[in-house]
RORO-739383 format. One record per residue: y, z, x of N, C-alpha, C in turn; residue number from 1; residue in one letter. Coordinates in nm, 3 decimals. Example, Ala and Ser with C-alpha at 12.3 -4.5 7.8 and 13.67 -1.06 7.14 Angstrom:
2
      n_py      n_pz      n_px     ca_py     ca_pz     ca_px      c_py      c_pz      c_px   num   residuo
    -0.569     0.780     1.319    -0.450     0.780     1.230    -0.330     0.780     1.320     1         A
    -0.225     0.708     1.285    -0.106     0.714     1.367     0.003     0.787     1.290     2         S
//
This chain:
125
      n_py      n_pz      n_px     ca_py     ca_pz     ca_px      c_py      c_pz      c_px   num   residuo
     9.455     1.745     3.010     9.540     1.859     3.066     9.663     1.887     2.976     1         M
     9.678     2.009     2.908     9.792     2.035     2.829     9.876     2.151     2.896     2         T
     9.978     2.200     2.839    10.053     2.314     2.883    10.173     2.254     2.960     3         G
    10.239     2.338     3.038    10.356     2.318     3.111    10.327     2.279     3.255     4         S
    10.423     2.229     3.319    10.414     2.189     3.453    10.425     2.340     3.523     5         F
    10.466     2.437     3.458    10.464     2.577     3.533    10.343     2.639     3.556     6         K
    10.238     2.575     3.473    10.108     2.634     3.482    10.021     2.568     3.611     7         D
    10.090     2.457     3.663    10.026     2.400     3.754    10.023     2.473     3.906     8         L
     9.931     2.495     3.970     9.935     2.585     4.092    10.014     2.522     4.198     9         K
    10.026     2.383     4.209    10.125     2.336     4.303    10.263     2.371     4.278    10         V
    10.298     2.361     4.147    10.441     2.397     4.100    10.472     2.556     4.154    11         Y
    10.365     2.640     4.123    10.382     2.780     4.154    10.388     2.806     4.291    12         Q
    10.319     2.740     4.380    10.323     2.740     4.523    10.465     2.709     4.559    13         F
    10.506     2.604     4.508    10.629     2.530     4.570    10.755     2.629     4.512    14         A
    10.750     2.697     4.409    10.855     2.780     4.352    10.857     2.904     4.428    15         F
    10.737     2.952     4.446    10.738     3.071     4.540    10.777     3.039     4.696    16         E
    10.747     2.926     4.742    10.810     2.892     4.875    10.948     2.881     4.879    17         A
    11.007     2.805     4.780    11.162     2.773     4.772    11.218     2.909     4.764    18         A
    11.179     3.001     4.677    11.246     3.117     4.664    11.243     3.202     4.790    19         N
    11.128     3.191     4.863    11.112     3.263     5.009    11.217     3.210     5.093    20         T
    11.224     3.075     5.098    11.312     2.988     5.181    11.475     3.056     5.147    21         I
    11.492     3.050     5.017    11.632     3.104     4.975    11.659     3.235     5.040    22         F
    11.567     3.324     5.018    11.591     3.467     5.079    11.594     3.456     5.240    23         Q
    11.511     3.393     5.304    11.529     3.378     5.452    11.649     3.314     5.495    24         I
    11.686     3.207     5.418    11.816     3.130     5.468    11.946     3.198     5.447    25         S
    11.939     3.328     5.381    12.056     3.406     5.362    12.086     3.460     5.496    26         K
    11.995     3.464     5.590    12.021     3.519     5.720    12.066     3.431     5.818    27         R
    12.082     3.287     5.767    12.121     3.192     5.857    12.273     3.204     5.896    28         F
    12.305     3.159     6.028    12.452     3.175     6.053    12.547     3.096     5.961    29         P
    12.686     3.156     5.933    12.769     3.095     5.867    12.799     2.946     5.897    30         K
    12.794     2.911     6.025    12.804     2.776     6.070    12.708     2.678     6.018    31         E
    12.592     2.733     5.977    12.489     2.639     5.906    12.499     2.635     5.769    32         E
    12.594     2.678     5.698    12.612     2.689     5.554    12.605     2.546     5.491    33         T
    12.679     2.465     5.553    12.689     2.326     5.491    12.598     2.221     5.568    34         Y
    12.500     2.280     5.631    12.403     2.174     5.696    12.257     2.234     5.672    35         S
    12.215     2.310     5.782    12.080     2.353     5.746    12.046     2.434     5.625    36         L
    12.126     2.528     5.603    12.114     2.614     5.484    12.091     2.541     5.367    37         T
    12.205     2.456     5.337    12.210     2.378     5.215    12.093     2.279     5.215    38         D
    12.067     2.211     5.326    11.962     2.122     5.314    11.819     2.162     5.288    39         Q
    11.793     2.277     5.351    11.650     2.335     5.323    11.643     2.391     5.189    40         I
    11.748     2.450     5.138    11.737     2.500     5.019    11.728     2.387     4.907    41         R
    11.804     2.286     4.924    11.798     2.157     4.830    11.660     2.096     4.846    42         R
    11.604     2.072     4.947    11.474     2.002     4.978    11.362     2.083     4.906    43         S
    11.384     2.229     4.930    11.256     2.299     4.884    11.249     2.323     4.732    44         S
    11.374     2.305     4.675    11.399     2.318     4.534    11.343     2.183     4.459    45         R
    11.385     2.071     4.540    11.363     1.936     4.477    11.218     1.924     4.468    46         S
    11.134     1.971     4.542    10.973     1.973     4.524    10.936     2.010     4.384    47         V
    10.996     2.131     4.358    10.974     2.181     4.197    11.027     2.099     4.103    48         C
    11.141     2.042     4.113    11.206     1.959     4.022    11.134     1.832     4.000    49         V
    11.082     1.753     4.107    11.001     1.636     4.115    10.878     1.662     4.045    50         N
    10.816     1.771     4.059    10.683     1.799     3.996    10.714     1.825     3.840    51         I
    10.816     1.887     3.811    10.839     1.906     3.656    10.870     1.766     3.606    52         G
    10.964     1.691     3.662    10.996     1.558     3.613    10.870     1.476     3.585    53         E
    10.795     1.468     3.676    10.666     1.364     3.684    10.571     1.417     3.586    54         G
    10.551     1.566     3.576    10.472     1.612     3.483    10.498     1.584     3.325    55         Y
    10.622     1.582     3.306    10.666     1.568     3.171    10.648     1.412     3.121    56         R
    10.650     1.326     3.235    10.638     1.180     3.202    10.504     1.141     3.254    57         K
    10.403     1.219     3.252    10.258     1.189     3.291    10.182     1.093     3.200    58         R
    10.243     1.072     3.091    10.188     0.963     3.001    10.211     0.825     3.070    59         I
    10.295     0.822     3.169    10.320     0.683     3.247    10.261     0.718     3.381    60         Y
    10.126     0.675     3.417    10.083     0.701     3.544    10.158     0.659     3.677    61         P
    10.222     0.536     3.665    10.293     0.512     3.788    10.439     0.595     3.801    62         K
    10.494     0.633     3.691    10.603     0.712     3.701    10.564     0.861     3.766    63         H
    10.451     0.914     3.721    10.383     1.037     3.764    10.383     1.025     3.921    64         F
    10.302     0.918     3.953    10.269     0.898     4.090    10.391     0.893     4.175    65         T
    10.499     0.826     4.116    10.622     0.811     4.206    10.685     0.956     4.245    66         T
    10.690     1.024     4.115    10.762     1.168     4.129    10.669     1.254     4.214    67         K
    10.536     1.248     4.204    10.454     1.332     4.305    10.475     1.290     4.451    68         M
    10.493     1.155     4.476    10.505     1.115     4.620    10.652     1.157     4.644    69         T
    10.758     1.144     4.564    10.895     1.199     4.587    10.899     1.340     4.626    70         D
    10.821     1.428     4.541    10.777     1.566     4.567    10.719     1.593     4.713    71         A
    10.635     1.520     4.748    10.572     1.527     4.880    10.674     1.484     4.986    72         D
    10.749     1.396     4.962    10.851     1.362     5.068    10.960     1.483     5.074    73         G
    10.981     1.539     4.980    11.061     1.672     4.976    11.012     1.771     5.050    74         E
    10.884     1.778     5.027    10.798     1.884     5.088    10.802     1.870     5.243    75         A
    10.775     1.759     5.293    10.786     1.697     5.432    10.938     1.720     5.494    76         A
    11.042     1.697     5.422    11.162     1.730     5.449    11.191     1.881     5.483    77         E
    11.152     1.949     5.388    11.152     2.093     5.407    11.088     2.146     5.533    78         T
    10.965     2.089     5.549    10.884     2.118     5.674    10.949     2.094     5.801    79         S
    11.038     1.977     5.799    11.110     1.957     5.926    11.228     2.050     5.933    80         I
    11.303     2.079     5.829    11.412     2.174     5.830    11.347     2.317     5.884    81         W
    11.225     2.345     5.850    11.164     2.482     5.901    11.149     2.461     6.051    82         L
    11.120     2.338     6.103    11.104     2.325     6.246    11.247     2.348     6.299    83         D
    11.352     2.301     6.267    11.487     2.323     6.314    11.509     2.473     6.302    84         F
    11.488     2.534     6.184    11.529     2.676     6.179    11.444     2.757     6.279    85         A
    11.326     2.723     6.303    11.233     2.801     6.385    11.294     2.778     6.549    86         Y
    11.321     2.635     6.575    11.357     2.607     6.683    11.508     2.663     6.735    87         S
    11.573     2.696     6.647    11.716     2.751     6.649    11.711     2.915     6.647    88         C
    11.584     2.961     6.621    11.562     3.100     6.627    11.626     3.174     6.512    89         E
    11.624     3.101     6.391    11.687     3.151     6.278    11.572     3.227     6.188    90         Y
    11.449     3.198     6.217    11.339     3.234     6.154    11.221     3.279     6.252    91         I
    11.154     3.385     6.227    11.046     3.422     6.314    10.924     3.345     6.305    92         G
    10.836     3.358     6.405    10.712     3.288     6.413    10.626     3.315     6.295    93         Q
    10.604     3.438     6.241    10.525     3.466     6.124    10.576     3.378     6.001    94         D
    10.711     3.405     5.985    10.758     3.325     5.853    10.745     3.179     5.881    95         E
    10.764     3.136     5.994    10.746     2.978     6.014    10.610     2.943     5.975    96         F
    10.505     3.009     6.042    10.380     2.947     6.039    10.336     2.970     5.886    97         Y
    10.371     3.073     5.819    10.349     3.094     5.691    10.402     3.002     5.583    98         F
    10.528     2.951     5.594    10.581     2.855     5.521    10.528     2.717     5.560    99         L
    10.512     2.683     5.696    10.444     2.560     5.721    10.316     2.550     5.658   100         Q
    10.238     2.646     5.670    10.092     2.620     5.590    10.112     2.628     5.444   101         S
    10.201     2.677     5.402    10.228     2.667     5.249    10.262     2.528     5.217   102         K
    10.359     2.466     5.278    10.400     2.324     5.264    10.281     2.244     5.296   103         Y
    10.208     2.270     5.398    10.075     2.180     5.412     9.994     2.164     5.304   104         Q
     9.971     2.286     5.239     9.875     2.292     5.124     9.952     2.217     5.012   105         E
    10.081     2.242     4.990    10.145     2.176     4.872    10.135     2.027     4.897   106         I
    10.153     1.971     5.010    10.142     1.831     5.045    10.011     1.786     5.010   107         G
     9.915     1.848     5.047     9.779     1.812     5.015     9.760     1.797     4.877   108         K
     9.806     1.907     4.787     9.792     1.914     4.648     9.863     1.777     4.576   109         M
     9.982     1.755     4.633    10.077     1.654     4.577    10.011     1.530     4.604   110         L
     9.958     1.500     4.718     9.894     1.383     4.754     9.780     1.356     4.660   111         N
     9.695     1.456     4.634     9.567     1.436     4.544     9.621     1.407     4.409   112         S
     9.723     1.455     4.359     9.769     1.436     4.226     9.829     1.286     4.216   113         M
     9.892     1.246     4.313     9.954     1.107     4.336     9.824     1.016     4.334   114         A
     9.731     1.054     4.395     9.625     0.947     4.397     9.521     0.955     4.278   115         N
     9.531     1.048     4.201     9.448     1.051     4.081     9.533     1.095     3.954   116         H
     9.639     1.001     3.915     9.726     1.061     3.811     9.638     1.063     3.671   117         P
     9.517     0.993     3.658     9.457     0.989     3.548     9.384     1.132     3.504   118         E
     9.386     1.231     3.608     9.356     1.377     3.565     9.459     1.440     3.504   119         K
     9.584     1.383     3.491     9.683     1.456     3.442     9.751     1.389     3.313   120         F
     9.691     1.274     3.281     9.742     1.208     3.171     9.686     1.268     3.033   121         T
     9.778     1.302     2.937     9.749     1.377     2.819     9.647     1.309     2.742   122         P
     9.564     1.383     2.691     9.438     1.324     2.628     9.498     1.290     2.472   123         K
     9.459     1.164     2.427     9.497     1.130     2.293     9.378     1.170     2.210   124         T
     9.404     1.198     2.082     9.322     1.272     1.976     9.275     1.157     1.895   125         K
//
């Protein structure tokens, strides 16, 4: 596999979800600025960052696997922050279920990547 990490479907899903969370989190109350708002933005963006870092070092399968599992952990953290946002009624049911299903799919993709790093190792000529 060649190209950029930006070509990966999982990166595109994660980037889209992080941007959606950013837009939604603009509506969160001011008292959440330094807690829920910052945390959910940070964790959702970290999914993308870990994918990019891992993909660039995919020549080292263990490093790649570690970064994909880190990304999966950040996706799980984001899912938990979404639980809090929904519980506090900062987001509606439709937004909540849409984003939770998105992060569930992202998690499945990351898990598959972590379990099969050889599919992403650059081919030598």
